[in-house]
C-alpha positions as CSV (number, residue, x, y, z in Angstrom):
1,M,-2.9,-16.4,20.3
2,P,-6.5,-15.1,20.1
3,F,-6.2,-13.9,16.5
4,M,-5.4,-17.4,15.2
5,K,-9.0,-18.6,15.8
6,G,-11.8,-18.9,13.3
7,P,-11.9,-20.0,9.7
8,A,-8.6,-19.5,7.9
9,P,-6.8,-17.3,10.4
10,I,-4.0,-16.8,7.9
11,R,-6.1,-14.0,6.5
12,R,-5.4,-11.8,9.6
13,T,-1.6,-12.0,9.4
14,L,0.3,-9.0,8.2
15,K,2.3,-11.1,5.7
16,Y,-0.9,-12.2,4.0
17,L,-2.4,-8.7,4.0
18,E,0.7,-7.2,2.4
19,A,0.8,-9.9,-0.3
20,G,-2.3,-8.4,-2.0
21,K,-1.8,-7.2,-5.6
22,V,-4.9,-5.1,-6.0
23,I,-4.1,-1.5,-5.6
24,L,-6.9,0.6,-6.9
25,R,-6.5,3.9,-8.8
26,D,-6.8,7.1,-6.9
27,R,-10.1,7.9,-8.7
28,V,-11.9,5.0,-7.1
29,K,-13.7,6.1,-4.0
30,I,-16.3,3.3,-3.3
31,L,-16.3,-0.3,-4.3
32,S,-19.3,-2.5,-3.6
33,V,-19.5,-6.3,-4.0
34,N,-23.0,-7.8,-4.5
35,Y,-23.4,-11.5,-4.1
36,N,-25.6,-14.2,-2.5
37,T,-24.6,-16.7,0.2
38,K,-26.2,-19.6,-1.8
39,G,-25.9,-20.6,-5.4
40,D,-23.2,-22.1,-7.7
41,H,-22.7,-19.0,-9.8
42,H,-22.0,-16.9,-6.7
43,H,-19.3,-19.3,-5.5
44,G,-16.4,-17.3,-7.0
45,A,-17.7,-14.0,-5.5
46,R,-18.0,-15.6,-2.0
47,N,-14.4,-16.9,-2.3
48,F,-13.3,-13.5,-3.5
49,V,-14.9,-11.8,-0.5
50,F,-13.5,-14.4,1.9
51,W,-9.9,-14.5,0.7
52,H,-9.2,-11.2,-1.1
53,L,-11.4,-8.5,0.5
54,P,-9.1,-8.2,3.6
55,Q,-6.1,-7.6,1.3
56,L,-8.1,-5.2,-0.8
57,Q,-9.1,-3.2,2.3
58,Y,-5.5,-3.2,3.7
59,K,-3.9,-2.1,0.4
60,N,-6.6,0.7,-0.2
61,P,-7.3,2.4,3.1
62,D,-8.9,5.5,1.4
63,V,-11.5,3.4,-0.5
64,Q,-14.8,2.6,1.1
65,I,-15.6,-1.1,0.5
66,I,-19.1,-2.4,1.0
67,T,-20.5,-5.9,0.6
68,F,-24.2,-6.6,-0.1
69,K,-25.4,-10.1,0.6
70,N,-28.5,-11.8,-0.7
71,M,-29.8,-8.7,-2.6
72,T,-29.2,-9.6,-6.2
73,P,-29.8,-12.4,-8.6
74,T,-26.4,-12.2,-10.2
75,P,-23.1,-11.2,-8.5
76,F,-21.4,-8.0,-9.6
77,I,-18.9,-5.4,-8.4
78,R,-19.7,-1.7,-8.7
79,C,-17.0,1.0,-8.6
80,F,-17.8,4.6,-7.9
81,F,-15.3,7.2,-9.0
82,D,-14.6,10.7,-7.7
83,S,-16.1,12.3,-10.8
84,G,-19.5,10.7,-10.1
85,D,-19.2,8.0,-12.7
86,E,-19.7,4.4,-11.9
87,M,-18.6,1.1,-13.4
88,I,-20.3,-2.3,-13.0
89,I,-18.2,-5.4,-13.4
90,D,-20.0,-8.7,-13.9
91,I,-18.5,-11.6,-11.9
92,D,-21.2,-14.2,-12.6
93,S,-19.7,-17.8,-12.6
94,R,-16.1,-16.5,-12.3
95,T,-13.5,-17.9,-9.9
96,K,-11.8,-15.7,-7.3
97,D,-8.6,-15.7,-9.4
98,E,-10.4,-14.6,-12.5
99,I,-12.1,-11.8,-10.6
100,I,-8.7,-10.6,-9.2
101,D,-7.1,-10.7,-12.7
102,H,-10.0,-8.7,-14.2
103,L,-9.9,-6.1,-11.4
104,V,-6.2,-5.7,-11.9
105,K,-6.7,-5.1,-15.6
106,V,-9.7,-2.7,-15.2
107,V,-9.5,-0.5,-12.1
108,C,-5.9,-1.0,-10.7
109,K,-2.8,1.0,-11.1
110,S,-0.3,-0.2,-13.7
111,E,3.0,-1.8,-12.7
112,E,4.9,1.2,-14.1
113,L,2.9,3.6,-12.0
114,L,3.4,1.5,-8.9
115,A,7.1,1.4,-9.5
116,A,7.3,5.1,-10.0
117,E,5.3,5.8,-6.8
118,A,7.5,3.4,-4.8
119,L,10.6,5.2,-6.1
120,A,9.2,8.6,-5.3
121,K,8.2,7.4,-1.8
122,E,11.7,6.0,-1.2
123,K,13.6,9.0,-2.3
124,K,12.9,12.0,-0.2
125,D,14.4,15.3,-1.3
126,N,15.4,16.6,2.1
127,P,18.2,19.2,2.1
128,A,19.5,17.7,5.3
129,N,20.3,14.4,3.5
130,F,24.0,14.0,2.6
131,G,26.2,11.2,1.4
132,F,26.4,9.1,-1.8
133,G,23.5,9.9,-4.2
134,C,22.5,13.1,-2.5
135,D,23.1,16.7,-3.4
136,K,25.7,17.2,-0.6
137,H,28.5,14.7,-0.2
138,C,29.5,15.8,3.4
139,I,27.7,17.4,6.3
140,C,30.2,20.2,6.2
141,D,28.6,21.4,2.9
142,I,25.4,22.2,4.7
143,P,25.2,25.8,6.0
144,G,25.4,26.2,9.8
145,Q,27.6,23.1,10.3
146,I,31.2,22.9,11.5
147,P,33.8,23.0,8.7
148,C,35.1,19.7,7.3
149,P,37.6,18.1,9.7
150,A,39.9,17.4,6.7
151,V,40.3,21.2,6.2
152,V,39.9,22.7,9.7
153,P,40.7,20.7,12.8
154,V,37.8,20.2,15.2
155,P,38.2,22.1,18.5
156,S,39.5,19.8,21.3
157,H,36.4,20.4,23.5
158,M,34.2,18.9,20.7
159,R,36.3,15.7,20.4
160,G,35.3,12.7,22.4
161,K,38.7,11.8,23.6
162,N,39.3,15.2,25.2
163,I,36.0,15.3,27.2
164,F,37.5,14.0,30.4
165,A,40.9,15.7,30.0
166,K,41.5,18.4,32.6
167,D,42.8,21.8,31.3
């Protein structure tokens, strides 16, 4: 498989990308990561970019994510919001897990909000839905459908067993 080449090919699998827990708020429009490719205090930022940036991009398709290498003496993350405000997060000498935990606390959606969005996405209020848990319990309650077979028998030409019967 050609996608299983290179350093740590697990990063390109769908299971790994979906396992990311950083889902940014809707207000965040741009996220930039500034770090150097050399230096001990940039090690956590390099690991964050290597391991967690693909998950971050997959989970937040509407957010522009930029990395700047070798342009700063200290590593940091800058978030730009839709209101024009910006926030700088210092990630100097932090591990990749500490960076993720801090991002979850500061610029990510809460667990309650994520659960509410998942429930809203799952339940669709479509008037054509019927059955248990919906507004209509049977298709015969929807206007324009044939009456309920329990009340009015279905005409024989609409029944499957009478299709091949000759009149």
